[in-house]
SEBA-90946 format. One record per residue: x, y, z of N, C-alpha, C in turn. Coordinates in pm, whole numbers, plus 50000, padded with zeros to 5 digits. Layout:
REM residues N
XYZXYZXYZ/...
//
This chain:
REM residues 644
500894987549970500124999050015500705010449994/500645023049945501045034149915501395042850089/502545044650124502375054750227502205069550237/502785073950134502895089750100502695090349939/501495098849919500815100449788501135114949764/501515116349634501745126949551500375132349479/499445139449500498425144949436498695153249292/499025148649193499465153849067498275164249013/497385169649098496275178149015496055188349128/494805194049107494325207549200492825205949188/492605217349286491165220749310490125207449372/489045208249326487895198749395488535184449393/489175180749260489505165549246490585163249337/491505172049383492575168449446492145165549626/491065174549640490415173349745489635156949788/489075155649660488295141749680489375134049697/490515131949632491365120849604492185119549788/492525133649802493015134149955491965126650057/490755128250035489765123550126489815105250144/489935101650051489905084950041491505082550056/492215090050054493895084650083493765086550223/493595097150278493575096850429492815088550499/491405085050461490935073750491491645060050534/492455056950389493175047550385494695047850459/494875058650532496075059550621497435066750570/496885070650429497985076050338498415090050409/499675094250391500035112050386499765116750272/499665127550224499275135850106500085147050074/500505147149953501245159349937500825164349822/500415177149816499985186249731500855194749671/500405199249527501275208349443500435222949405/501055230949365500275242749381501015254249298/500485265149242501115273649178501065288149255/501845298049240501715307549328500175313349347/499585314049241498345320149261497575311949315/497845300849367496735291649433497365285649579/497975295649647498475292749795497395293349878/496355299949886495215298249968494255288649954/494165281349848493115272749807492965256249896/491875252649913491615243550000492565229049962/492965229249829493465217549833495175216949834/495395228649863496915231049948496925229150110/496095240550170496365240850292495765230950376/494695220750349494265211950388495125195050389/496215198050336496995185650274498285187150393/498895173350404500025172650474501165182450462/501275179850333502515190650280502005193750143/502565205750093502255211649975503585218349906/504095214049791505235218349730504845230149637/505535241049607505115252349492505905245149343/505095246649256505485243049131506095253249061/507205251648971507765259548894506775266248765/506625277248738505795281848626504205286448694/503405287848592501905294148643500995287748540/499695287148581498875282948519498625271048523/497975264848403497835249448363498945244048355/500025250848271501035244448219502035240048327/501815245548430502855239548578502385226048592/501085222248584500635207348593501175200948490/501475202148396501915195048278503465193348263/504275197948361505465194448383505955182648432/506205174148357506325162348393507615157748487/508955164848443510125165248505509905170448646/509055183648648509115188948794508185178248883/507305175248843506165165748917507025152048996/507685148548895508535133548950509695140649030/510405154249031511265156649103510545160849234/508995168049251508465169549370508255156049445/507915144149396507785132249414509035127249520/510095129549421511335123049496512115132349610/511595146349591512105154749740511165150649829/510035150249817509365144049944509235130950019/509835124049921509635108149965508405099349941/507705107849840506415099949805506555088449704/505875080849766506005063649714504765062849584/503915070649578502935070249482502495082849428/501745082249324501235095649223499715090049188/498855100049194497555101249182497435112349075/496875109548949497025121648839495855126348867/494765121348913493405129348897492675128748757/491985139548723491545138448598492065152148502/491975155448368492645162448321494035163548336/494955172548280496415177848294496865162148207/497735157748328498465149348277497795131348265/496165131248348495875118148388495965108348232/496005112548153495895103448002496855106547944/498135110948002499475108147953500235095847961/500555089547882501165077047883502755080747913/503045090047870504505093847882504845098748058/503595102448126503685104848255503995094048333/502685084748286502655071248384503775064048362/504495062948237505675054948246507035063948328/507015076948340507695081748397508005081148555/506705081248598506085074248759506845063648757/506485053248681506925037248716508265038448709/508875043848615510475045048586511275050948725/510595062248800511245066148913511145054749025/510325045748988510195037549098509065041249195/507795043349155506985050349195505795042949180/504475041249240503305035449192502295045349122/501955042549025501075051548958499665044648994/498705056148998497535048949056496535053948912/496605042248856495835041248724496195030548625/495485031348525495685021348416497235016648377/497655007348329498865006448231499225016448138/500205022448122500685031148017500265024647897/500545014247863499985008147724498455012147701/497655009447816496295011147775495885025047762/496775034447835496275046447816496905052147680/497985049547640498395052447481497395044847386/497095033547383496045030647311494655037047317/494305038047415492875041847426493035060247415/493895063447417494165077947395494085081547253/494825075747194494415076347045493275071446987/492185081546958490955079646935490535071546826/491475071146706491385065446609491995048546621/492645044446686493355034846730491965027946805/491525034146915490725030747008489635024746953/488925031046838487855028546755488205014946667/489455013246658489895000146560489924988946680/490274990846793490274979146895488994977246919/487834986046929486494986946984485914977846862/486024980746745485644970346618485814954346622/487224957046695487724940046670487084932846774/486744942546896486074933647006484634933047022/484144939546883482524936146857481914945746905/482164959046963481544967146986481434979346883/480364982046847479714993346737480185006546752/480595009946633481465020646624480825030046506/481375044046542480855053946394482315055946313/482315053646177483255051046076483875065346086/485115068846097486045085146065485805083345885/485645098645885485765100645768486785111045693/487355106945561488225115745520487975130045494/488665138645479488435152945463487555156445347/488225148045251487865151145109486145144745071/485725137445172484345133345159483465132145291/483385141145337482435144345463481145146545449/480375138745517479205139245517478355150045637/477685160945640476995165745730476025163845790/475825164045933476585173546016477775163046076/478755169346078479935163246105480625166246249/481505157046329482285163246430483345160246431/484355172846425485835173946445486185171246553/487255159646566487695158846726489165156346714/489985159346818491165157346836491695142346901/492515135446837492635122146890492955121947009/493825134047059494275131147214493245137647295/492155141947269491095151747328490435144247456/489695154047491488965151547603488345163147662/487245163547765486735174747804486125184947736/485845181747605485305191947494486255198147429/487555198047484488745205247384489025198647283/489025204147171489635202247038488525192946976/487425200647007485785196246956485085206846883/484635203146747483735213246675482725207246595/481435210846621480565203246517480255212546433/480245206946288480295210946159478915210246068/478355220146051476885219345961477015220945805/478005229745798478045231145667479465229845589/479715227545447480935224345422481805238645429/481455250145404482075262845375482595262345554/481965256845666482775260545786483825250745825/483925241245739484565228345810486455234045807/486935242945690488545244845718488665254045857/487735262245900487845270746028487655260846109/486785250346159486635244346241487855232246257/488305228746153489725220546184490865229546223/490935238846218491985249746221491985250046388/490475254746443490325259246584490445245846646/490055235046608490335222746680491745216746694/492485220746591493935217746608494635226546705/494345237146696495025247846799494585245146901/493425242646937492785238447098493605228947132/493465217547059493915204347107495765203847097/496305212247065497895211947037498155219247194/497245229047212497425236647365497385228947492/496025218147467495485213147567496565200847596/496915194047480497165183447486498675176447430/499135190947373500405188147298500105181247175/498825177247135499275171847016497805175646922/497995182546802497015187346735496365179146619/496635165546620495915154346541494585154446562/493705157546433492305155046461491575144946372/490475139746377489615133846289488435136646282/487725131846186486455136646157485245123146150/484285125146229483145114246217481765121546207/480865112146198479395115046190478965122746311/478285130746317477665138446433476105134046445/475785126446519474475123146543473585133046627/472725137346577471605148446639470725138646712/470305146646841469435145846937469715128146993/471105125346975471335112747052471465114247209/472025106047305472305106547433473555102947449/474215109347561475595103047583475545094447712/475955082047674475815074147795477055066147814/477545067447945478855062547966478645050948078/479545037448075479735027948171481265028848249/480955028048374482305028848471482685015648492/483925012848453484464998848477485655000548571/486024991148678486844988148749487354972848743/488754974448718489504961348708490724962748786/491584950748844492674947748885493534939448825/494814936048876495884930848826495504913148855/494484908948909494164895348917492994890248843/492914898848736491734894348630490214899748676/490364903248796488724909648834488344921848734/487214922148679487044931448613485254934448631/484914945348651483364945548681482774961748623/481494961948585481194975648554479984982148648/480024993348666478954999948767477925005048719/477344999148612476155002448576476515017148478/475705023748436475825038048344475625049448424/476045060548338475575075248384475325079948255/474175088848269474005098948139474655112648145/475315117248071475785127848052475585136447935/474145138447868473595140647792473885154847771/473165162347855473005176847859474695185247886/475145189447763476305197047759476095208347686/477175217747699477295229647649479175229747584/479105232447482480485230147400480935216747444/480465208547403480725195747447481455192747560/481065199247681481735198347827480115194847920/480315186447972479135179348075478585192148177/477145192348149476775201148271475855192148384/475275186448334474555176248465474885164048407/475085153148494475275140148494474275131848598/473965121048529472975114148643473255101548623/472905089048724472835076648741471725072548814/471155060348765471225053648622470395063948491/470505059248417470205068048308468475066448291/467635076348266466045074748277465675066048146/466245063548040465865054847936466625040047909/467525037047993468155026847997467465016748095/466745003548034466134993148103467144982448122/466824971648161467524960648198468234955648132/467844954248003468284945447875469374953347804/468784968047821469834975547721471124978847823/470664979247974472134982248051473034967848016/472224958048023473434946547996473924943847908/473324948247783474294949547656475274960847671/475154973547707475974981747719476994979547828/476704971347958477864968048014478754957947958/478194944847896479204937847845479924943647711/479354954847639480144959947527481254966747601/481064971847720482094979847764483304969347865/482694958847885483784949747937484404941047800/483844939347722484554933047583485884941847556/485554955947566486394965647502487714964047651/487334964347745488254965247849489374952147854/488554941447819489324928247865490094927747697/489664933947585490814936047481492104941647512/492134950247614493234957247637493954955147767/493394945547824493404940747968493614951748059/492514956748050492354966548156492384967748284/492954976048371492954976848521492564986948573/492074991248697492145003348756490485011148716/490295024648745489035027448701489275032348548/488125030548486488105036748327486675038748310/486485047648199484895049348154484825048448021/483835035747953483645037747819482655049247775/482415055347683481655064947659480875060547520/479405060847498478575057147378477705067747353/477315068547234476385075847176475085067047162/474015070347246472805059847235471745070947134/471155060747047470065065146940468755064447010/467585067446966466285065047013465985052446960/466425045046894466055032246860466945016946954/467575025547033468345017647141469715012347077/469875018446959471355014546893472395024946973/473705016446978474605025147021476205022946999/476895034046977478015036246927478785037047007/480165030747015481675035847099481855049347057/482245057647154482945070547134484275069847170/484595069547282485885067647342485755060247500/486905059847528487455054447649488215065847734/487725069647867488595078747943489495066648048/490725069148019491345060448108491675065648233/490845070648307491085078548436489885077548495/490005085448633488865089048719487895098348630/486635097248655485965108948560485655119348662/484915132048606484775143148687483345139148770/482565131648680481335124948731481095114748797/482375109248847482205096148914481345095549066/481155106449093480265106449247479035100549222/478385104749123476775096049097476755084749081/477825077949017478215065949046478305057649206/479335065149252479465061249403478305061149489/477295071249451475985073949511474995062749519/475065055349393473855044749371474335032849401/475995030749396476345015349420476905015349567/477125028449618477905025949753479435023349754/479875025349634481385021149626482435031149572/483275034849676484295045149698485325040449570/485015046249430485785042049341487525047349326/487785059549412488885060349446489745049549512/488995047049590489685034149689489885021649629/489085019949543489335009349446490565010349367/490645023249312492025028149252493425024349332/493065028349460494225025049514494885013349540/493525003849589493744989249597494354982749486/493954986249364494404978649256496134985549214/496324999149252497785001849247498394996149328/498204990749442498874984849551498864968949515/498494964349408498534950649375497494943249433/496474946649503495464941849557494314940249471/493334927549511492104929249459490954938849485/490514944049368489064954349428488364946049490/487314951149596486504943449668485314944149638/485034945249474483734947049440483434935649329/482134929849358482214917949267480854921249169/480654919149046479494922148972478214917449027/478134906349108476844901649119476364907849237/477264916049341476814919449434476414935249449/476704938949308476184952549270474624951149245/474344964149290473004968749280472694981849281/471754990749199471355001649159470365006149303/470675015649366469915022349497469795037349446/468595039249409467825049649409468555058149274/468385070849294468585079049134469655091449239/470915092649130471625103849180471675113149063/472025127249072472105135749001473165149649044/474155148448970475395157548980475055170548872/475525184148951475605195748849477155203148858/477395207348736478795213948733478495226948768/478885235148900478695249248899480005253748861/479795264948762480835270148670480935283848678/481905288448688482015305748697481825309548538/480795310248490480525316348365479055322548331/478805325448251477425334848204476535330848108/475685321548136474875312248039474045323847943/473815336248000473265346947930474005351047790/475075348747801476385355447705477135343847661/476365331547595476855322847517477905315347617/477875315047750478545306547848479945310147847/480105324447823481435326747852481975326847962/483475321647984483865325448161483735337148203/483285336148347483305348448435484735346748545/485085356748564486025362448663485605369948756/486795369248879486355380448984486835370249127/486275379949223486965373249356485725365749422/485495355749474484365349249518484345354649679/483535367249689483665372749804482665365849889/481945356749864480975347349956481035332949905/481005322449956480845308049930480275299650047/479005297750049478415293550157477505281050116/477905268250125477025257050070475685256750158/474835250150088473655250650211473735240250296/473225240650426473305233550511472055222250562/471015227350458469885222750523469325209550412/469665209550310469395199350215470325188550224/470395175450228471695166350259472205162550133/472615170750052473335168049938474725167049937/475765166149862477085162549854478205173449778/478725181049824479305189249769481005186949738/481535189549617482925186649601483505195649521/484115205049597484615219549592486255219749607/486955228349555488195232649572488355249749580/487105253349624487095268549637486695274949785/486795286049825486275290149943486135305349923/485725312750054485695325650046486835331150002/486995342849915488115348949902489075342149793/488575333549707489055325949634488955335949478/490205336349379490285346649280490125336349167/488895339449100488665328248985489075338048826/490415332848773490795337148661490625328048540/491365328848454491275323748328492495314548301/493395311348420494075300948406493685287248411/492515285648490492155273448510490505268248442/490335257148473488755252048426487865262848509/486865265948469485925275248534485205268248656/485115251848661484545246148769484755250548907/483795254548963483645258049123483705247349208/482685241849180482255228149278481205221049180/481315208149241480045196449198479085193549292/478015197349257476965193849363476075182549335/476095169849441475495159149392474175156149503/472835151549441471925146749544471695133949477/471435126949599470935112149614469605108849667/468745103949616467505101749647466805089149603/465475085149652464805072649625464495073349459/463965085749405463495086049278464155097249213/464475100049082464855110049000464255121149015/462895124549032462155136549064462645140149206/462795133049310463375137849425464515141049445/465255136449358466985141249353466995152149301/466155154949180466235169149119465635182349196/464625176949268464055185649348464865194149458/465575180149544466475184149645467875190149600/468275188349503469565196949427469095209449389/467865212549311467385226649292467635233549400/466805228849520466675237349686468025239849720/468925227649724470235231249776471045241949675/470945243049586471725253449483471225268249502/469595269049518469035281149569469605285849687/469985277249773470215281849903471755281549934/472425281449821474135280449839474345294549796/475075303249873475325315549872476605312649783/476715322549681477735323349587477825336649518/478735344549574479135360749528480225364049495/479965373549396481375380449365481745374449222/481055362949190481425358349064479915355848988/479725358648850478775350848785478945337348773/477795330148773477705317248755476405311748685/476515297748673475475292248609474435284648663/474275289148807473395286648918472335284948874/471665298248845470345298848815469755291648676/470675289348581470365280148480470245264548544/471005261848609470895248048674469715243948730/469285255548856468035250748920466935253248813/466845262848730465895263748617465745249548537/466835241748506467065230448422466295218648512/466845219048644466055208348704464775206448768/464045217448720462965223048743462115221648629/462755220248496462155221748364461075207148351/460115210248275459245196948232459905186248158/460725193748062461445183147969462335174248041/463285181248137464295174748196463605162948305/462375166548358461685160348442461595147048396/460785150148285460075138548178461435129248113/462595133448148463765126348093464095126547970/463885136247923463835142247745465135149447761/466555142647776467695147347775468805141047705/468335148147585469255146347466470325155847451/471265150147363472625161147368472275176447308/470965176247255470675191947222469875198747300/469795194347441468875196147514468615213447563/470155220947564470225231647603469845242547449/470175233247345469605244347243468215245547199/467705233547251465845233347201465225234147328/465605233747455464905240347568464945253347600/464085261847634464095276347701464395275247840/465225278247863465485280348056465965294048079/465955296148188466135309348262467355309948277/468095317748229469955321248235470195326548343/469315334048403469545342548520468165345248583/467825343348689466905344348746466425362248763/465215363848768464895378948779463955378848878/464245391148938463405394349080462155396149062/461315390249133459955395949130459945408149234/458965419349205458805431949246458945431549387/458035420849463458535421049627459935419949661/460365407249574461585403149602462745415149566/462435425749486463485435149462463445445949559/462105445549612461925457349740462775453149828/462555437349882463195432250009464795432949986/465185428349896466835427449864466995447049864/466295456349816466955467049827466715474449972/465525469650051465795475450178466815470250235/466915452550229468155451050300469285457450278/469845462150161470925465750135470855483350206/469875489450202469735502550254469765502050375/468985492050467469395490450581470615485550666/471105477250592472775471850595473775485350604/473425492950489474405503350461474395513050588/473005516750612472695523850733473785518150861/473335508150897473905499651013475415503751003/475995500050877477375500450842478305512750867/477365525450843477735541550845477465541951028/476505538951058476215538351223477175530951291/477845519551233478575512951330480225520851324/480465527751230481765535251213481545551251296/480435552051374480305565651471480445562751586/481265571651658481415569951785480555575451879/479295582851833478645587751940476805585751928/476295585452024475015580852044474615568851998/475605559352012475535544851980474405538852018/474045539552132472835533952167471475534752098/471285545652025470195550751938470025541051841/468805538951772468755529651684468915539451557/469295532951455469625539851324468355548151268/468455559351193467525568351165466685572451231/467025574251389466295580851508466305594251488/465505602651501465545618151493464755622451608/464875631351685464205637651826462945648951764/462975649151612462035658751579461605651551437/460845657451367460255653051223461365660451155/462025649051043463235652550970462675644350836/463305651050720463215646650611463545629550614/463425619050516464085605950550465405605050479/466095595950529467415591150472467295584450344/468125585550268468145577550144469435569550088/469375561050011470535555549955470165551749807/471235552749711470885550049576471675538049547/471265528549471471335518049402471105513549283/471935505949204471875503449079471735488249067/470405481249037470045470349018469735465148897/470135453248814469935450348698469565462948587/470525474348593470845483348524469835495148553/468905491048667468215504548715468665510048805/468685524748839468795532948954467625536449025/467825530349152466825528249244467105540949393/466195548149416466435553949522465745548049674/466415544649770465465536949894465725546749980/464395549450050464365558350159463955552450272/463955557050405463675550150517463605559250641/462715560050728462585568850851461875559150947/461765566951068461285560551183460105571851204/459005564151240457935573051268457975578951409/457015583851475456875591951611457115580551713/456645568751665456785555351790458045549951771/459095552251674460415545951644460085534051554/459035531351513458935520651411459315524151278/460135514551207460565517651078459585516450950/459865526150869459285526450723459995528050623/459855522350525460965521250405460115522650281/460785530550184460075534150045461285528949961/460805518649882461765517249766461195515749622/460165530049604459775532449505458245532149495/457435526349587456265526849595455405531349704/456125540049783455705546149889456355540450016/456305546150154456545542050270455575529350308/456275519750360455395506150426456475502250533/455575496650635456205493750773457425483650739/458545484050810459475474350776460145471750911/460875459650928461935454951045462995448850996/463985452151033465285446350994465855439451127/465635422551138465615413551228467225411151260/467255408451383468765407251433469435392951389/470615393451390470895383151320471105369151382/470685360251296470435346151326471845338551359/472885340751273474265338951280475045350151216/476255347351186477075360551167476615366950990/475595358950940475365363850827473575364950784/473165359350861471615358550826470755370950889/469965378950813469385385450876467485382750840/466655388850890465495386450881464805398850830/464405402950681463905416050657462165414050635/461635421550720460085422450717459605435750632/458845434250536458535446550435456875443250457/456075452450488454745454050510454125440150569/454815432350645454025423150748454625408450676/455625411850572456185397350507457505396350564/458045386850612459605384650664460155376350545/461255378550518462085370450426463525367150489/464035356050517465265356350556466405355250429/467335363650475468475368250364469715369050441/470905364750368472175370250411472845380550341/473515390350403474025403350316475375404050335/476075406150217477625405650238477975420450154/479115424550177479575435550131480765431550054/481245438949933482455437549840482605449249756/483425457449831483745468749770482385477949790/482225484849649481065488749637479545484949607/479685469849622478655461849583477815455149728/476635453549740476135446449818475735431549741/475865423449817475105410849779474295406049864/473055403749813472115397049910471755383149833/471755375049970471155358749914469815359749995/468965351849915467345349249960467105338049873/465655338049885464895324949819465205326349650/465595336849591465885335849481467125336149431/468075331449512469735333649482470215341249517/471185346349469472045361449497471815370049392/471765382049422471645394449343472635403249387/473445410149310474275419749318473655435849294/473895442849420473175456049418474395466249460/474705474249365475585485149360475355497849422/476095502749542475645513749588476185524449551/475485534149475476115546849418476145560949490/477135565149492477475577249549476415589149528/476155594349609475025606249575475885620049528/477075618249529477645631449477477815626449315/478065637049226478445635449067479865626549060/479745617448959480975610448913481475611348788/482665613048729482945614948590482725599548561/482445599748412482355586148359482885589248218/483625579148168484445577048058483305575447928/483775584547820483125585947711482835569547648/482005562447613481905552447536482025553147384/482745546747338483145547047188481885537647103/480985545147025479865539446948480575526946883/479755517946869480495505146795481445495946856/481975497746970482965491847025482615477447084/483685467747034483515455847057484405450947194/483945448147315484765445547430484995432747460/486225429347518486705417247548485855413247673/484915402347653483635399547771484395390047894/485655390247865486535383447996487925383347954/488935384148085490335386648037490515370847956/491545375647886492275363147769493145366147690/493985358047636494965360447541494105361447387/494755369347316493975368947188494785360547088/493725350347012494435339846928494605347146797/493765352346759493815359146603492815368546595/492905380346493491905388746463491565386746318/490445383346300489845378846178489495391246076/489615404046098489575414546019490435425946030/490355433445923491145445645927490285458445890/491045468945947490325481345891489785483445753/488555487245752488125490745641487425477145573/487135466945652486125455445610485175457045651/483935451945572482495452645610482455437245678/481275441145799481265430645859479595428345890/479305416345913477755415145955477825413146105/476315413346163476335412846320476445396746354/477205395746449477615384246471479025378046406/479335382346305480685378246228481705376846351/482095366346322483315365146406484595377546386/485095384546469485915395146443487355392646528/487395387246655488315384546730488355368346774/489275360646799489165347646884489735347546993/489245348147123490015348247248490195335947320/491365334847392491445321347456491675323947605/490645314647679490395317547836489985306747885/490535298547980490405289248074490275276247962/491715279147901491985264947774490855261747687/489855273047656489025269147531489135283147453/488665281947365488795292247239487335300147251/487035311947227485995319147200485785330147084/484895326347013484675336346899483995348146948/484785360546935483715373446969483375378846852/481865381746833481235384546708481055398346709/480735405646600480455422546578479165425246637/479135435546693478105439646778477075445046672/477215443346566476535451846458476785451046330/476035454246191476445453546066477485467746048/478335467445967478855480245964480225478845891/481455488445891482555488645876483555489545976/484475480845990485505481646065486365496446073/486565502446156487145516246171488365516246273/488465505446367489795503846449490035492046497/491355484746487491725473946561492495477246660/492025472246782493265478846874493955467846933/493715455546909494665441946961495205435146849/495955427146869496535420746752496815404046844/497335393546763497395379646812498725379946923/497895371946996499255371447131499255382047240/498345392547201498015404247327497315396947460/497545399547555496925397047676496085408847687/494805406247718493765418747743492845417547866/492385424447929491495428448064490335424948011/489205419148105487625423248066487695437748050/486715440647952485975455047918487005461447794/488415458447819488945464247689488365463647550/488665477947499488035476747348488885468047275/488265458347184489235450447057489165457546955/487605459646900487555463146758486505473946764/486405482946690485235496546691484595492646538/483605489046548482745489346415481975504246410/481865505146265480885517946245479435514246196/478335515546243477185509046186476955513746058/476065507346006475535510245849474725525145889/474715533945791473795544445816472435542145781/
//
């Protein structure tokens, strides 16, 4: 058994691996970059070592990771997922250094990592596959994929022949940056299919089992958003066929440790092999929940040369589990990555759900890494119950300072199409969801009143006189006090005063009504009563912004100064950078005529390319950036003069 483990990863998966390793008696060593010193995967570990370099590239330095393992006296390495988890050269380097590799053999990683070779092996094992197409004879719709790809990187759906060259070029660039290999291939794209995957576990003693299926059909940019187990459309007979196909492929390469075989499933119950992920999956918790099997523990047993302690005949599906990926991104703006400081992060304490997170209050969310903040998993007797539990927990999770996909996830989990199990891969394209929840009029008044009264209390706390009197008290009839706020682009004045009896009155635009600002239930929670209706909220301050969390989720309300401020003049037709990133390419020049939505600039952020389109029809009058430039959010990239 491993005594001291190097976890060659970061974030939530490093925390997850550490949990099982610690329970098995191992000491754990974390690695980190200079920008991650205060993250949970670092400070909660026995030891942590600073890596040379910065960003994701630091986690791709094989020599540096092997050197860390040697220096700290580690005898095992777990790669997690992403980064070097499916890099055969890393697995070999670990073994050659005399360390235990927690994963499948390097040969299996190499063979399955090549998407073309893996399809050949699958066909030879009798597993149905989609046939790759030559660039000269592509049938549309088609899917361009990186042979070394994973996690949605290096993938492009192509609907028209004229879009194929750009898609191939973009997929190659993305794959080269993410995996160091820009080789791509093209295969048919099945519209309206489902993404079904089978979890397998094996050891060096010939034991090989499958832990049933997961459905991961709901995706954006080919990256999973919601995962669940079991699938709502897979019955016993289909489950048996899928499981046997997965085991046949795993046997063909003498597979051991944890792995996942992915399939596309049509509505006629025909399925086709997509790829095999030779690592721990992001979504492994849903399988753990329905089988009560600690998959990471099984990985350690195999790595130590022991038998996995799972038998196929003993496995049963218990209930239903759903996982969502809580990402720092803006669903209302094509899921572009969001950045900022996580000014508040408080998981819900009431609903019994599972959080897998690598962030905390104060975490800086930048563009160097994946936008995943946390995975939240609900397990219940039924699928509907799991969905309702998860939606409720998400609503009452406080997430402030960074825009997320939380509102979209809540809307999705309560959507009729989702609850009916109509979860095909085109779900987000065909189902209208609420990307950002709007406040009702009464919720808006409550949130604004909470901010005004909290702001008044803050000012009062800084005062050194008459501290025993309530805020807003006057010994004569005086004009009300006011605060100016910006909420959802609207400027609102909130006024408040106390009547002759000392009772509080608040006006958020519709006249004064009785109000009460309750005492603190804990360090954050307050009760706000407006005209006899009380709401429990939490209120946090970050700079000039107040963040109010309530039944509606989180809303940012900016407090404005009552004094005039200077405003920079906006350039008409400006195309702004929607997030910090690196300019990959500029697709236009001064004088070019462009159409609204036409790609003008391609930015790279969080390891993905993002095409930035023209704000209107017109002519390019200025290009302010070039390829290779690093830009901050809000910087003007291109100026387009609209057609007269």
